[in-house]
C-alpha positions in Angstrom: 23.4 -28.3 7.6 22.2 -24.6 7.3 18.4 -24.0 6.7 17.9 -20.5 5.3 13.8 -19.4 5.5 12.5 -17.8 2.7 9.2 -15.3 3.7 6.8 -15.0 0.8 7.4 -11.3 0.4 11.5 -12.0 -0.2 11.5 -13.4 -3.5 14.5 -12.1 -4.5 17.5 -14.1 -5.5 19.9 -11.3 -4.1 18.1 -11.5 -0.9 20.9 -11.3 2.2 19.7 -14.8 3.4 20.7 -16.7 0.1 24.2 -14.6 -0.4 26.3 -17.3 0.6 24.0 -20.2 0.0 25.1 -23.3 -1.1 23.6 -26.5 -2.7 24.5 -27.9 1.0 22.4 -26.1 2.6 18.4 -26.3 3.0 16.0 -23.3 1.7 12.7 -23.5 3.5 9.2 -22.0 2.2 6.1 -22.3 3.4 2.4 -21.3 2.8 1.3 -21.3 6.3 -2.2 -20.4 8.3 -0.3 -17.8 10.6 0.2 -15.7 7.4 -2.4 -16.4 5.6 -4.9 -15.6 7.9 -3.6 -12.6 11.0 -6.0 -10.7 8.2 -8.7 -12.0 5.8 -6.4 -11.3 2.9 -8.0 -10.8 -0.5 -8.2 -13.9 -2.6 -6.0 -12.7 -5.1 -3.7 -11.2 -2.9 -3.2 -15.1 -1.3 -3.1 -16.4 -4.6 -0.4 -13.8 -6.3 1.8 -14.5 -3.4 1.8 -18.3 -3.2 2.0 -18.5 -7.0 5.0 -16.3 -6.7 6.3 -18.2 -4.2 6.0 -21.6 -6.2 7.7 -20.3 -9.0 10.3 -18.3 -6.8 10.8 -22.2 -5.4 10.9 -23.9 -8.7 14.0 -21.5 -10.2 15.5 -22.2 -7.1 15.5 -26.1 -7.5 16.4 -25.5 -11.2 19.6 -23.7 -10.3 20.5 -26.9 -8.1 19.7 -25.7 -4.6 18.0 -28.1 -2.0 14.5 -26.6 -1.5 11.4 -27.9 0.7 8.6 -26.4 0.1 5.5 -26.5 2.0 2.2 -26.4 0.7 -1.0 -24.9 2.4 -2.5 -27.9 2.2 0.0 -30.8 3.3 -1.3 -32.4 6.1 2.0 -32.2 7.9 1.6 -28.0 7.6 2.1 -27.2 11.2 0.4 -23.7 10.3 3.2 -21.1 11.2 7.0 -20.5 10.2 8.2 -21.5 13.5 6.9 -25.0 13.3 8.0 -25.7 9.7 11.7 -24.7 11.2 11.2 -27.0 14.4 9.8 -29.7 12.3 13.0 -29.5 10.4 15.3 -28.9 13.4 13.7 -32.0 15.0 14.3 -34.4 11.9 18.0 -32.9 10.8 21.1 -31.5 12.3 21.0 -28.2 11.8 23.8 -26.0 12.5 22.4 -22.8 11.8 19.1 -20.9 11.0 19.8 -18.0 8.7 17.2 -15.5 7.9 16.6 -12.1 6.1 15.1 -9.5 8.7 11.3 -9.3 8.0 9.5 -6.6 6.9 6.7 -6.4 9.7 7.6 -5.5 13.2 5.0 -8.4 14.7 7.8 -11.5 12.8 10.5 -9.5 13.8 9.4 -9.7 17.1 8.3 -13.5 16.5 11.9 -14.1 15.5 13.6 -12.6 18.4 12.8 -15.5 20.5 13.4 -18.6 17.7 16.9 -19.2 18.9 15.6 -20.1 22.3 12.9 -22.0 21.2 14.9 -24.2 18.4 18.0 -24.4 20.6 20.4 -23.8 17.5 21.5 -20.8 16.2 19.8 -18.2 14.4 21.6 -15.4 12.3 19.1 -12.5 11.4 20.5 -10.5 8.5 19.8 -7.0 7.4 17.2 -6.9 4.3 19.3 -5.0 1.8 16.7 -4.7 -0.8 15.8 -1.1 0.3 17.9 1.9 -0.2 17.8 3.3 3.0 18.8 1.2 6.2 16.3 1.9 9.4 19.5 3.2 11.3 20.1 5.2 8.3 16.6 7.0 8.3 17.2 7.1 11.9 20.1 9.5 11.2 18.2 11.8 9.0 15.2 11.9 11.9 17.1 12.7 14.7 16.7 16.6 16.0 14.5 17.3 13.4 10.9 18.3 14.3 9.1 17.6 11.1 9.7 14.4 9.4 8.7 16.0 6.0 9.0 13.6 3.3 10.2 16.0 0.9 13.6 16.8 2.6 14.2 12.8 2.9 13.7 12.5 -0.9 16.3 15.1 -1.4 18.5 13.6 0.3 18.5 10.6 -1.6 18.4 11.8 -4.8 21.8 12.8 -3.7 23.0 9.5 -2.3 21.7 8.1 -5.6 22.7 10.6 -8.4 19.2 10.2 -9.6 17.9 12.9 -12.2 20.9 15.5 -10.8 22.5 17.9 -12.5 26.0 18.0 -10.7 24.6 19.1 -7.6 21.4 20.3 -8.2 18.3 18.4 -9.3 17.7 18.1 -13.0 15.2 21.3 -14.3 16.2 23.0 -11.8 13.6 21.7 -9.4 13.2 18.8 -7.3 9.3 17.9 -7.2 6.8 18.4 -9.9 4.0 17.3 -8.4 2.4 21.0 -8.6 2.2 19.9 -13.2 0.6 16.3 -11.9 -2.7 17.1 -11.0 -4.9 17.4 -14.1 -8.2 16.5 -13.9 -9.1 13.4 -16.5 -9.8 14.7 -20.0 -11.9 13.2 -22.6 -10.8 11.1 -24.7 -8.1 9.2 -23.0 -6.9 6.1 -24.6 -5.8 4.1 -21.2 -3.0 1.2 -22.5 -4.5 -2.0 -20.0 -2.4 -3.5 -17.6 0.2 -6.3 -17.9 -1.6 -9.5 -18.1 0.3 -12.5 -17.5 -1.3 -16.2 -18.8 -2.4 -18.1 -16.1 -0.1 -21.6 -16.1 -0.4 -25.0 -14.0 1.0 -23.8 -11.1 -1.5 -20.7 -10.7 -4.2 -22.8 -11.5 -3.8 -25.0 -8.4 -3.1 -21.9 -6.4 -6.4 -20.3 -7.7 -8.3 -23.8 -6.7 -6.5 -24.1 -3.2 -8.0 -20.3 -2.8 -10.9 -20.9 -3.9 -11.4 -24.1 -1.2 -9.8 -22.7 2.1 -10.5 -19.0 1.7 -13.7 -18.8 0.5 -15.1 -16.8 3.2 -12.3 -14.1 2.2 -13.2 -10.7 0.4 -12.6 -10.1 -3.3 -12.8 -12.0 -6.2 -10.7 -14.6 -7.9 -10.8 -13.9 -11.4 -9.7 -12.9 -13.9 -6.3 -13.3 -12.7 -3.5 -11.7 -14.6 -0.6 -10.5 -12.3 3.2 -11.4 -13.0 4.5 -14.1 -11.0 7.8 -14.9 -11.8 10.9 -12.3 -12.1 10.6 -12.1 -16.0 7.0 -11.3 -16.2 7.5 -8.7 -13.7 10.1 -7.2 -16.0 7.8 -7.3 -18.8 5.8 -5.3 -16.6 7.6 -2.8 -15.8 8.7 -2.4 -19.4 5.5 -2.2 -20.5 4.6 0.7 -18.2 7.1 2.7 -19.2 6.6 2.0 -23.1 2.8 2.8 -23.1 1.8 4.5 -19.6 5.0 6.4 -17.8 4.7 9.4 -20.9 0.8 10.4 -19.4 1.6 9.1 -15.4 2.5 12.2 -14.3 -0.3 14.8 -16.0 -2.9 12.1 -14.9 -1.5 10.4 -11.7 -4.4 11.8 -9.8 -7.3 11.5 -12.1 -9.8 8.5 -11.7 -12.4 7.7 -14.2 -15.2 5.2 -14.3 -14.0 1.6 -15.6 -10.4 2.7 -16.0 -9.0 1.3 -12.7 -5.4 0.9 -13.8 -5.6 4.5 -15.7 -1.6 5.4 -16.7 0.0 4.1 -13.4 2.5 1.4 -12.7 0.9 -1.3 -11.2 4.2 -2.7 -9.8 4.0 -2.0 -6.1 3.2 -5.9 -5.8 6.1 -7.0 -7.3 8.4 -4.6 -5.2 6.9 -5.2 -2.2 7.3 -9.0 -2.7 10.8 -8.6 -4.0 10.4 -9.8 -7.7 11.3 -6.2 -8.6 14.1 -4.0 -6.9 13.7 -0.6 -6.4 16.7 0.8 -8.1 16.2 -1.1 -11.2 12.6 0.9 -11.9 14.2 3.8 -10.5 17.2 3.6 -13.3 14.5 2.7 -16.3 12.4 5.2 -16.0 15.5 7.9 -15.7 16.7 6.2 -19.1 13.4 7.0 -20.3 14.1 10.8 -19.6 17.1 10.8 -21.2 15.9 8.7 -24.5 13.3 11.5 -24.5 10.5 8.7 -23.9 8.5 10.4 -21.2 8.7 13.6 -19.8 10.6 14.9 -16.8 7.5 15.8 -14.3 6.4 12.2 -15.2 9.9 10.7 -14.3 10.6 12.7 -11.0 6.9 11.5 -10.2 7.2 8.2 -10.7 10.6 8.2 -9.3 9.7 10.3 -6.0 7.1 7.2 -5.2 9.8 4.8 -5.1 13.0 6.6 -3.8 10.7 9.1 -1.6 8.0 7.8 -0.4 8.4 4.0 -0.4 11.9 4.6 1.4 9.9 7.2 3.8 7.3 5.6 4.9 9.2 2.0 5.6 11.7 4.6 7.9 8.9 6.3 9.8 7.7 2.4 10.7 10.6 1.2 12.0 11.4 4.7 13.6 8.1 4.7 15.4 6.9 1.1 16.1 5.5 -0.6 18.3 3.4 2.9 19.5 2.7 3.7 16.2 0.3 1.5 15.7 -1.6 2.3 19.0 -2.1 6.1 17.7 -5.7 7.2 17.2 -4.6 11.6 17.9 -8.6 12.6 16.4 -9.7 10.1 19.0 -11.9 8.4 16.1 -14.1 5.6 17.2 -17.0 5.1 14.6 -16.7 1.2 12.9 -15.8 1.0 9.7 -18.9 1.1 7.6 -20.5 -2.6 5.7 -20.4 -1.2 2.6 -16.5 -1.3 2.3 -16.6 -4.4 1.9 -19.9 -4.8 0.0 -19.8 -1.8 -2.3 -23.6 -1.3 -1.7 -23.8 2.4 -1.8 -25.4 5.2 -3.5 -22.0 7.4 -3.5 -20.7 6.6 -6.7 -17.0 7.0 -5.9 -16.8 4.8 -3.1 -19.0 2.0 -5.3 -16.3 2.5 -7.7 -13.6 2.5 -5.9 -14.1 -0.2 -3.1 -16.2 -3.0 -6.5 -12.6 -2.1 -8.4 -10.8 -3.7 -4.9 -13.0 -6.3 -4.5 -12.0 -7.1 -8.2 -8.2 -6.7 -8.3 -6.9 -6.1 -4.9 -5.8 -2.7 -6.3 -6.7 0.9 -6.4 -4.4 4.0 -7.5 -3.1 6.2 -5.0 -6.1 9.1 -5.3 -8.5 6.5 -4.7 -6.9 5.0 -1.3 -6.2 8.6 -0.2 -8.8 11.2 -1.4 -12.0 9.3 -1.7 -11.7 6.0 0.5 -9.4 7.3 2.7 -10.7 10.8 2.7 -14.3 9.3 3.9 -12.6 7.3 6.7 -11.1 10.4 8.1 -14.0 13.0 7.6 -16.1 10.1 9.1 -14.3 9.6 11.9 -13.5 5.4 11.6 -11.7 3.8 13.9 -8.2 3.6 12.9 -7.9 0.2 13.7 -10.5 -0.8 11.7 -9.1 1.1 8.6 -6.0 -0.1 9.1 -7.0 -3.6 8.9 -9.2 -3.1 6.0 -6.3 -1.8 3.7 -3.8 -4.1 5.1 -6.3 -7.2 3.6 -7.5 -6.1 0.5 -4.4 -5.0 -1.4 -2.0 -7.4 -3.2 0.8 -4.7 -2.4 -0.1 -4.3 1.5 2.2 -5.0 3.8 1.9 -3.5 7.3 5.5 -1.5 6.6 4.0 0.6 3.9 0.4 0.3 5.0 0.1 1.8 8.6 2.0 5.2 8.0 0.0 5.5 4.8 -3.1 5.1 6.7 -2.5 6.1 10.4 -0.2 9.0 9.2 -1.4 10.2 5.6 -5.1 9.0 5.5 -6.3 9.8 9.2 -3.9 12.2 10.6 -4.0 9.6 13.5 -0.2 10.3 14.7 -1.1 14.0 15.2 1.1 15.2 12.4 4.4 13.1 12.4 4.1 12.5 9.0 1.8 14.8 7.1 1.7 18.5 7.7 -2.4 18.6 7.5 -5.4 16.1 7.6 -6.0 15.0 3.6 -9.9 16.1 4.3 -12.1 17.3 1.0 -15.3 17.7 0.5 -17.3 16.7 -2.9 -15.6 19.1 -5.1 -12.0 17.4 -5.1 -13.5 14.2 -6.3 -15.9 16.0 -8.9 -12.9 17.9 -10.1 -10.2 14.9 -10.2 -12.7 12.1 -11.6 -15.8 11.9 -13.4 -17.9 9.3 -10.5 -20.2 12.7 -9.5 -22.2 12.5 -12.8 -23.4 9.3 -12.1 -23.9 9.7 -8.7 -27.6 10.2 -6.8 -25.6 12.8 -4.7 -24.7 16.5 -6.4 -20.9 18.2 -5.3 -22.8 21.4 -5.5 -25.2 20.7 -3.1 -24.1 21.5 0.4 -27.2 20.3 2.6 -30.4 17.7 2.1 -31.0 14.6 0.8 -29.4 15.3 -2.6 -26.3 16.7 -1.2 -23.0 15.2 -1.6 -22.0 13.4 1.8 -18.4 14.5 1.8 -19.9 18.3 2.1 -21.4 18.1 5.2 -18.9 15.6 6.7 -15.9 17.4 6.0 -17.7 20.7 7.6 -18.6 18.3 10.9 -14.9 17.1 11.0 -13.7 20.5 10.9 -15.9 21.8 13.8 -15.7 18.1 15.4 -11.7 18.2 15.8 -11.2 22.3 16.6 -10.2 21.5 19.8 -6.9 19.7 18.1 -6.5 21.1 14.9 -7.2 24.8 15.0 -3.9 25.5 15.5 -2.9 24.0 12.2 -1.8 26.7 10.1 -2.4 24.9 7.1 -6.1 25.2 8.2 -6.6 28.8 9.3 -8.7 29.4 6.6 -11.1 26.6 6.7 -11.6 27.5 10.2 -11.7 31.1 9.7 -14.7 30.4 7.0 -16.4 27.8 9.8 -16.0 30.9 12.4 -18.0 33.1 9.8 -20.5 30.6 9.2 -24.1 31.3 10.3 -26.2 28.8 13.3 -28.2 28.0 10.4 -25.5 26.4 8.3 -24.1 25.0 11.1 -27.1 23.3 12.3 -27.7 22.3 8.6 -24.4 20.1 8.3 -24.8 18.7 12.0 -28.5 17.4 11.0 -27.1 15.7 7.5 -24.5 14.1 9.3 -26.7 12.9 12.2 -29.2 11.6 9.7 -26.6 10.2 7.7 -24.9 8.1 10.2 -28.4 7.2 11.8 -29.4 5.7 8.3 -25.7 3.8 8.5 -26.9 2.2 12.1 -29.8 1.3 10.8 -28.4 -0.9 8.3 -29.8 1.6 5.6 -28.1 2.2 1.8 -26.8 5.3 2.2 
């Protein structure tokens, strides 16, 4: 008998490990402590994945397959994936264990020793649900001084003939990002996100999470994620019909009380396998050709999947394991408590952290230019920041989280991904959101107790890292500005920075 293990982010009927499955095989799925607690994942993330796994197992059973599903609170649960496979091999005559390559390096290292541990052949099949293999990305990267996503994205457009007009891009441009930075307009009518009904399976999982993961971050209710492929397809269609047309214009905008904006919210479903990347891309492209959405919106959405998603996965497998330990800027400050509590007077941070606690979601500008921007300019420890991002978001797995945080947010890789650090003062947040109007701090004030902390932390960051960043051509203007500053201005932002960090150390609400 063959045993085919299906992981919690492999919920695809087209999975390589299921390609030639028969009803004589045993399909094994497990909710194990090892995976649920290696970081203390958001409660909603655990509930989402456990419910999606249980629904997927039920679908496989309905299709006639022999499924063994180990629930988290099963008294016989060994707590690890290897332990559950060992249990099967002890109980049955197993000729082969078939796995689909995992998305995370730590699991792949674990899988490498399974054949010896189990005493049976273990076959690891490539995960072909992505649009570029790690080998293909490595070939693309070979010999390049800079691994810029834009050029990889163009090659992927050509490969899959997406938004192409013969040999060139439709509309004459590869990238419409310059058109996708509109600040929030007044009177926007933002459609709600997709909301799936909570069935008995999900109710059981929510009860389990409340019992076993009570000390984990985040809120469980309300729960409305899609937990089946059919529901995920409806979520995709709802985005195409109701939000895609405005996605381009307002993809960088942030509005208090509007956590979902015009984004797709399908990262949850792409990254666990309920949706495939190419079907999402082709659906958006079809919407453009039908006149349902403008080119800047459709291209921007497609770039996130065909470009950015595939690119960060390529970076991850190309650079691991060394990538995980990178700290180019030598940042060492501990993560402040308000990342967990949202107890801060910085309204932008309070809004984004509160919404993260509620939804296990924040859109990419909230993650990059508010939460990540603060982590960068405050010099927070990359290990702590990476752990936070990995556990708080329901779409986070290390292959996508680590390059985004280490490379894009923290510049901890020294520029292997980003051409410059994404550092910004309070003026950027004020431009792209309405957060600042109800904040104690003022983005127009540069120093003193009412100054936006992003303002003085920004200049402290620029000066603090001059030895490593002054030579960056994209920061030349900022260093010229710094060099022109008088001693009084320099001392002012240094004093404000010291006062701010002293307050955090004293557990004061900043």
